[in-house]
C-alpha positions as CSV (number, residue, x, y, z in Angstrom):
1,M,-30.9,60.9,285.3
2,N,-34.0,63.1,285.4
3,K,-35.1,65.3,288.3
4,P,-37.9,63.0,289.6
5,N,-35.4,60.1,289.7
6,I,-32.9,62.2,291.6
7,A,-35.5,63.2,294.1
8,L,-36.5,59.6,294.6
9,Y,-32.9,58.4,295.0
10,K,-32.2,61.2,297.5
11,T,-35.2,60.2,299.6
12,Q,-34.1,56.5,299.4
13,A,-30.6,57.5,300.5
14,K,-32.1,59.4,303.5
15,I,-33.8,56.2,304.7
16,M,-30.6,54.1,304.0
17,K,-28.6,56.7,306.1
18,A,-31.0,56.3,309.0
19,L,-30.3,52.5,308.9
20,A,-26.6,52.9,308.6
21,H,-25.7,52.8,312.3
22,P,-25.3,49.8,314.6
23,T,-27.2,51.4,317.4
24,R,-30.2,52.2,315.2
25,L,-30.2,48.6,313.8
26,F,-30.2,47.4,317.4
27,I,-33.2,49.7,318.2
28,I,-35.1,48.4,315.1
29,N,-34.4,44.8,316.2
30,E,-35.6,45.5,319.7
31,L,-38.8,47.3,318.5
32,A,-39.6,44.3,316.3
33,N,-40.4,42.4,319.5
34,K,-42.5,45.1,321.2
35,E,-42.7,48.8,321.7
36,K,-40.4,50.4,324.2
37,C,-39.9,53.7,325.9
38,V,-36.7,55.7,325.7
39,C,-35.7,54.6,329.2
40,E,-35.9,50.9,328.3
41,L,-33.8,51.4,325.2
42,T,-31.3,53.5,327.1
43,N,-30.8,50.7,329.6
44,L,-30.4,48.1,326.8
45,I,-28.0,50.2,324.8
46,G,-26.0,51.5,327.7
47,A,-25.9,55.1,326.3
48,D,-27.2,58.3,327.7
49,I,-30.8,59.3,327.1
50,S,-29.9,62.2,324.7
51,T,-27.9,59.9,322.4
52,V,-30.7,57.3,322.3
53,S,-33.3,60.1,321.7
54,K,-31.2,61.4,318.8
55,H,-31.1,57.9,317.2
56,L,-34.9,57.6,317.7
57,S,-35.4,61.0,316.1
58,I,-33.4,60.0,313.0
59,L,-35.5,56.8,312.7
60,K,-38.7,58.7,313.2
61,N,-37.8,61.4,310.6
62,A,-37.0,58.6,308.1
63,G,-40.5,57.1,308.7
64,I,-39.3,53.9,310.2
65,V,-40.5,54.3,313.8
66,D,-43.4,56.1,315.3
67,T,-44.6,57.0,318.8
68,N,-47.5,56.4,321.2
69,K,-47.9,58.5,324.3
70,K,-49.0,56.7,327.4
71,G,-49.4,58.9,330.4
72,T,-46.2,60.9,330.7
73,S,-44.1,58.3,328.7
74,I,-43.5,58.1,325.0
75,F,-43.3,54.6,323.5
76,Y,-41.6,53.8,320.2
77,H,-42.7,51.1,317.8
78,L,-41.9,50.1,314.3
79,K,-44.0,52.0,311.9
80,M,-42.8,50.1,308.9
81,K,-42.2,46.4,309.7
82,C,-41.1,45.8,306.2
83,V,-37.7,47.1,307.2
84,L,-37.2,43.7,308.8
85,N,-37.2,42.2,305.2
86,F,-34.2,44.4,304.6
87,F,-32.4,42.7,307.5
88,V,-33.2,39.3,305.8
89,C,-31.7,40.6,302.6
90,I,-28.6,41.9,304.3
91,N,-28.1,38.6,306.0
92,E,-28.4,36.8,302.7
93,I,-25.7,39.1,301.2
94,L,-23.5,38.3,304.2
95,K,-23.9,34.6,303.8
96,N,-23.2,34.9,300.1
97,N,-20.0,37.0,300.7
98,I,-18.8,34.4,303.2
99,K,-19.3,31.6,300.7
100,E,-17.4,33.5,298.0
101,Q,-14.5,34.2,300.4
102,I,-14.3,30.5,301.3
103,T,-14.3,29.6,297.6
104,L,-11.4,32.1,297.0
105,V,-9.3,30.6,299.8
106,K,-9.6,27.0,298.5
């Protein structure tokens, strides 16, 4: 593997790590519907604001979400809606795995 490939794979891994948490997946799913402020997400998740802010920071640093300031509130939205295609792919993998497991049981 050459150095440019290694750098690309490391960057891709950073994005994958940002997606590798159930709460962050939930946040992405919620932001797919409409932008939300931290307070809305905190209520939906049931965690404290610092925890939700940390998750949002990880998603923002990975380039998945971005912010809009409205008055004194900061609203988060999906910057890269293509991440939703990733969810479609993951669900296809899950369906395929279930089918394979059912075949093994028969």
